[in-house]
C-alpha positions as CSV (number, residue, x, y, z in Angstrom):
1,X,-22.7,58.5,6.1
2,X,-22.7,55.1,4.4
3,X,-23.0,52.3,7.2
4,X,-19.7,51.0,6.3
5,X,-18.2,54.5,7.2
6,X,-19.8,54.4,10.6
7,X,-18.8,50.7,11.3
8,X,-14.8,52.3,10.7
9,X,-15.8,55.1,12.7
10,X,-16.5,53.7,15.1
11,X,-13.8,51.3,14.9
12,X,-11.3,54.3,14.9
13,X,-13.4,55.7,18.2
14,X,-12.3,52.0,20.1
15,X,-8.6,52.8,19.3
16,X,-8.6,56.3,19.9
17,X,-10.5,55.7,23.5
18,X,-7.6,52.5,24.7
19,X,-5.2,55.3,23.8
20,X,-6.5,57.8,25.4
21,X,-6.5,55.2,29.2
22,X,-3.3,54.3,28.6
23,X,-2.1,57.6,28.1
24,X,-3.9,59.1,31.1
25,X,-3.5,55.6,33.0
26,X,0.2,54.9,32.8
27,X,-0.9,51.3,31.5
28,X,1.3,49.2,29.4
29,X,1.0,49.0,25.9
30,X,1.2,44.9,25.6
31,X,-0.8,42.7,23.8
32,X,-2.1,41.6,26.8
33,X,-4.2,45.0,28.4
34,X,-5.3,45.8,25.0
35,X,-7.3,42.8,25.2
36,X,-8.6,43.2,28.2
37,X,-9.5,46.9,27.3
38,X,-11.3,45.9,23.8
39,X,-13.1,43.0,25.6
40,X,-14.1,45.7,28.2
41,X,-15.1,48.6,25.7
42,X,-16.4,46.0,22.8
43,X,-19.1,44.9,26.1
44,X,-20.6,41.9,25.3
45,X,-19.4,40.1,28.4
46,X,-21.3,42.0,31.4
47,X,-20.3,39.9,34.0
48,X,-16.5,40.7,32.7
49,X,-17.1,44.7,32.1
50,X,-19.0,44.8,35.5
51,X,-15.6,43.7,37.4
52,X,-14.0,46.0,35.0
53,X,-16.1,48.9,36.3
54,X,-16.0,47.8,39.9
55,X,-11.8,48.2,39.5
56,X,-11.5,51.4,37.7
57,X,-14.1,52.5,40.5
58,X,-11.6,52.4,43.0
59,X,-8.8,54.4,44.3
60,X,-6.1,52.0,43.1
61,X,-7.2,51.1,39.9
62,X,-6.5,49.4,37.3
63,X,-3.1,47.8,36.8
64,X,-0.6,45.3,34.8
65,X,-1.1,42.6,37.9
66,X,-4.6,43.1,37.5
67,X,-4.9,43.0,33.7
68,X,-2.7,39.6,34.4
69,X,-5.4,38.0,36.5
70,X,-8.7,39.7,34.6
71,X,-7.2,38.0,31.3
72,X,-6.8,34.7,33.6
73,X,-10.3,34.6,34.8
74,X,-12.3,35.6,32.0
75,X,-10.6,35.8,28.3
76,X,-7.8,33.0,28.1
77,X,-9.4,29.7,27.1
78,X,-12.3,31.9,25.5
79,X,-12.1,29.5,22.3
80,X,-11.2,31.8,19.0
81,X,-13.9,32.5,17.0
82,X,-13.2,33.2,13.7
83,X,-9.2,33.4,12.3
84,X,-8.3,36.8,13.1
85,X,-9.0,36.3,16.7
86,X,-7.0,32.7,16.8
87,X,-4.0,35.2,14.6
88,X,-4.6,37.3,18.0
89,X,-4.7,34.9,20.4
90,X,-1.2,33.1,19.0
91,X,0.8,36.7,18.9
92,X,-0.4,37.3,22.1
93,X,0.5,33.9,24.0
94,X,3.8,34.9,22.2
95,X,4.1,37.9,23.6
96,X,3.2,36.6,27.0
97,X,6.2,34.4,27.0
98,X,8.6,36.9,25.1
99,X,7.7,38.9,28.6
100,X,8.2,36.1,30.9
101,X,11.4,35.1,29.2
102,X,12.8,39.0,29.5
103,X,11.6,39.2,33.3
104,X,13.6,35.7,34.0
105,X,16.5,37.4,32.3
106,X,16.2,40.4,34.3
107,X,16.2,38.5,37.8
108,X,19.1,36.3,36.9
109,X,21.3,39.9,35.6
110,X,19.7,41.5,39.0
111,X,20.9,38.3,41.5
112,X,24.4,39.0,39.6
113,X,24.4,42.1,40.1
114,X,23.3,42.1,43.9
115,X,26.6,39.3,44.3
116,X,29.0,41.6,42.3
117,X,27.7,44.0,44.7
118,X,28.6,41.8,48.0
119,X,32.0,40.7,46.6
120,X,32.8,44.9,46.8
121,X,32.1,44.9,50.1
122,X,34.7,42.2,51.3
123,X,37.1,44.5,53.1
124,X,41.0,42.2,51.6
125,X,39.8,43.1,48.0
126,X,43.1,42.8,45.4
127,X,43.1,44.7,42.5
128,X,43.0,42.1,40.2
129,X,39.8,40.8,42.0
130,X,38.5,44.2,41.6
131,X,38.8,44.8,37.9
132,X,37.3,41.3,37.1
133,X,34.0,42.6,39.5
134,X,33.7,45.5,37.6
135,X,34.5,43.6,34.6
136,X,31.5,41.5,34.7
137,X,29.1,44.5,36.2
138,X,30.1,46.4,32.6
139,X,29.3,42.9,31.3
140,X,26.3,42.2,32.8
141,X,24.7,45.8,32.8
142,X,25.4,46.7,29.1
143,X,23.7,42.8,28.7
144,X,20.9,43.7,30.7
145,X,20.7,46.5,28.6
146,X,20.6,45.0,25.4
147,X,18.3,42.7,26.3
148,X,16.2,45.5,27.2
149,X,16.4,47.2,24.0
150,X,15.3,44.4,21.9
151,X,12.2,43.5,24.6
152,X,11.3,47.6,23.6
153,X,11.4,46.8,19.8
154,X,9.7,43.8,19.6
155,X,6.6,45.4,22.2
156,X,6.7,48.2,19.3
157,X,6.2,45.8,16.6
158,X,4.0,43.4,18.2
159,X,1.6,46.2,18.9
160,X,1.8,48.1,15.4
161,X,0.3,44.4,14.9
162,X,-2.2,43.6,17.5
163,X,-3.5,47.3,16.4
164,X,-3.7,46.2,12.8
165,X,-5.3,43.0,13.8
166,X,-7.7,44.6,16.2
167,X,-8.7,47.5,13.4
168,X,-9.6,43.9,11.0
169,X,-11.5,42.2,13.9
170,X,-13.6,45.0,14.4
171,X,-14.4,45.2,11.1
172,X,-15.1,41.6,10.7
173,X,-17.3,41.7,13.7
174,X,-19.2,44.7,12.6
175,X,-19.8,42.9,9.6
176,X,-21.8,40.4,11.4
177,X,-23.7,42.5,13.4
178,X,-25.0,43.7,9.9
179,X,-28.1,42.8,8.1
180,X,-27.0,42.2,4.9
181,X,-30.2,43.4,2.8
182,X,-30.9,46.5,4.9
183,X,-27.3,46.8,5.9
184,X,-28.6,48.0,9.2
185,X,-27.7,46.5,12.4
186,X,-29.0,43.0,12.6
187,X,-30.6,40.9,15.4
188,X,-27.5,39.8,17.6
189,X,-26.9,44.0,17.0
190,X,-29.6,45.0,18.7
191,X,-29.6,42.4,21.7
192,X,-25.8,43.6,22.4
193,X,-26.5,47.2,22.1
194,X,-29.8,47.0,24.8
195,X,-27.4,45.0,26.8
196,X,-24.9,47.3,27.2
197,X,-27.2,50.4,27.6
198,X,-29.4,48.4,30.1
199,X,-26.2,48.0,31.9
200,X,-25.2,51.5,32.1
201,X,-28.5,52.6,33.5
202,X,-27.6,51.2,37.1
203,X,-25.1,53.3,37.4
204,X,-26.0,56.5,34.5
205,X,-29.5,56.8,34.7
206,X,-31.1,58.5,31.8
207,X,-34.7,57.9,29.6
208,X,-34.3,54.8,27.2
209,X,-36.9,54.4,24.5
210,X,-37.1,52.2,22.1
211,X,-39.3,52.1,18.6
212,X,-40.4,49.1,17.0
213,X,-42.1,49.2,13.4
214,X,-43.2,47.5,10.8
215,X,-44.4,47.3,7.2
216,X,-48.9,47.3,6.9
217,X,-49.2,44.4,5.0
218,X,-45.9,43.7,4.1
219,X,-47.0,39.4,2.8
220,X,-49.6,40.5,1.0
221,X,-47.5,43.1,-1.1
222,X,-44.8,40.7,-0.9
223,X,-47.1,37.7,-2.4
224,X,-48.3,40.5,-5.1
225,X,-45.3,42.0,-6.7
226,X,-42.3,39.2,-5.8
227,X,-39.5,39.2,-3.1
228,X,-37.2,41.3,-5.2
229,X,-39.8,43.9,-4.9
230,X,-40.8,43.3,-1.1
231,X,-36.3,43.7,-1.0
232,X,-36.2,47.2,-2.5
233,X,-38.9,48.4,-0.3
234,X,-37.3,46.9,3.2
235,X,-34.2,48.6,1.7
236,X,-35.8,51.8,0.8
237,X,-37.6,52.2,4.2
238,X,-34.2,51.4,5.9
239,X,-32.3,54.4,4.9
240,X,-35.5,56.1,5.3
241,X,-34.6,55.5,9.1
242,X,-31.2,55.5,8.6
243,X,-31.6,59.6,7.4
244,X,-33.2,59.9,11.1
245,X,-31.0,58.7,12.8
246,X,-28.5,60.8,16.2
247,X,-25.3,59.3,16.3
248,X,-26.1,57.8,19.7
249,X,-29.0,55.7,18.4
250,X,-29.4,52.7,17.1
251,X,-30.9,51.1,13.7
252,X,-31.7,47.2,13.4
253,X,-33.6,45.1,11.4
254,X,-35.6,43.0,14.2
255,X,-36.9,40.7,11.5
256,X,-38.8,40.2,8.4
257,X,-40.5,43.4,7.6
258,X,-40.0,44.9,11.6
259,X,-37.0,47.3,12.5
260,X,-36.1,48.4,16.1
261,X,-34.9,52.1,17.2
262,X,-33.2,52.4,20.3
263,X,-33.3,55.8,21.3
264,X,-30.5,56.5,24.6
265,X,-30.8,59.4,26.5
266,X,-34.3,60.3,24.7
267,X,-38.0,61.8,26.0
268,X,-40.7,60.4,24.6
269,X,-41.6,63.6,22.4
270,X,-38.1,63.0,20.5
271,X,-39.3,58.9,20.1
272,X,-43.0,60.1,18.8
273,X,-41.3,62.8,16.3
274,X,-38.5,60.4,15.1
275,X,-41.7,57.9,15.1
276,X,-44.0,60.2,12.9
277,X,-41.5,61.7,10.6
278,X,-40.3,58.1,9.2
279,X,-44.4,57.3,9.0
280,X,-45.0,60.6,7.2
281,X,-42.0,59.5,4.4
282,X,-42.9,56.3,3.8
283,X,-46.5,57.2,3.0
284,X,-46.3,59.9,1.1
285,X,-43.3,58.5,-0.9
286,X,-44.2,57.6,-4.6
287,X,-42.8,54.1,-5.6
288,X,-42.1,52.1,-8.6
289,X,-40.6,49.3,-10.2
290,X,-37.4,49.3,-11.9
291,X,-38.4,46.6,-14.3
292,X,-41.4,47.9,-15.7
293,X,-42.2,51.3,-14.5
294,X,-45.0,50.4,-12.7
295,X,-46.2,52.5,-10.2
296,X,-46.5,50.8,-7.0
297,X,-49.0,51.2,-4.0
298,X,-49.3,53.6,-1.0
299,X,-46.7,52.6,1.6
300,X,-47.2,52.6,5.2
301,X,-46.2,51.0,9.0
302,X,-47.1,51.2,12.0
303,X,-45.1,52.1,15.3
304,X,-45.5,51.0,18.8
305,X,-42.9,52.9,21.4
306,X,-41.8,52.0,25.2
307,X,-40.0,53.4,27.7
308,X,-37.0,51.2,29.6
309,X,-38.1,50.5,33.4
310,X,-35.4,50.4,36.6
311,X,-34.1,47.1,36.2
312,X,-36.6,45.8,34.2
313,X,-36.0,42.6,32.0
314,X,-35.4,43.3,28.3
315,X,-37.5,40.9,27.5
316,X,-40.2,42.8,28.9
317,X,-39.3,45.8,27.4
318,X,-39.4,44.6,24.0
319,X,-42.4,42.9,24.7
320,X,-44.6,45.8,25.8
321,X,-42.7,47.7,22.5
322,X,-43.9,44.8,20.5
323,X,-47.5,45.6,22.6
324,X,-47.2,49.2,21.2
325,X,-47.3,48.1,17.9
326,X,-49.7,45.4,17.9
327,X,-51.8,48.2,19.7
328,X,-51.3,50.1,16.7
329,X,-51.9,48.2,13.7
330,X,-55.0,47.2,15.8
331,X,-56.3,50.7,15.3
332,X,-56.3,51.0,11.9
333,X,-52.3,50.7,10.8
334,X,-49.9,53.3,9.7
335,X,-50.2,55.1,13.1
336,X,-48.0,55.5,16.1
337,X,-49.4,53.8,19.8
338,X,-47.1,54.9,23.2
339,X,-48.2,53.3,26.4
340,X,-48.9,56.8,27.4
341,X,-51.6,56.5,24.7
342,X,-53.4,53.4,26.0
343,X,-55.6,53.5,29.6
344,X,-54.5,51.4,32.2
345,X,-56.6,48.7,33.1
């Protein structure tokens, strides 16, 4: 499966999750709720996500009133990032205005019906007056029905437009988190994935491993053969990793010739086996220059593995994996090191 297909599949999964939650919890499918739940599933606002988790764990759960409060507190004044965000925000504001207008009309017509009911309770009501009140009730009821149907049509149309816009926004956001050369996740995607997994660790502790790897002596390789050949090697290495990737794992280009593999719900043995598979395949590869068909020298890579610790800062987790990568370099390169391979001081 290509990276574009993976991104599209992730987009579909987000909307499937939102639709499922709306059906199960009887949540109004209006733009405001779509915005709140999309931001929740997107997961790049830790404080907002934490409050949503607290709300969902409460017996009363989520409702429209809470959704409006969360929107006003966390999302309303947030600057739009790009044209799709701006269009969506305008659409959302317009829908809120329509909802407010409809609510005001409903309140006014409800008050009128209450007044008519009080008039009907008068003991000395003559037939002519009764007819007038009855006609007024029918007119108000018909008007209320028409307003309700009109608002429902607007809501359906707006929801369809919201879904279309959000799908485009998800695709655009996925593109902005992709490394242009290798089509793996970029550094921002790496940071967001680790932040989300570390938050999940609080309520759902599980073994989380990180592999950092880079190509040995890549600078001298680039200097000798040029950046175009070097870029081809990086793409080849990225494709080797992609072939080993499981559905719950995240692959990113961490920087330069360095790559990261995030393995949630994993064991050290699984991390080591994945690293070894990639190491041995790149070592055995017989690469040639496309322009001259000249054979390239063997390519090797080194790997460092760390396991996440409860309540640990993400930066420390990454540093420990980087330290293990450094140990693999010191050991002679073309090997794998984890903290369990290094004697305690």
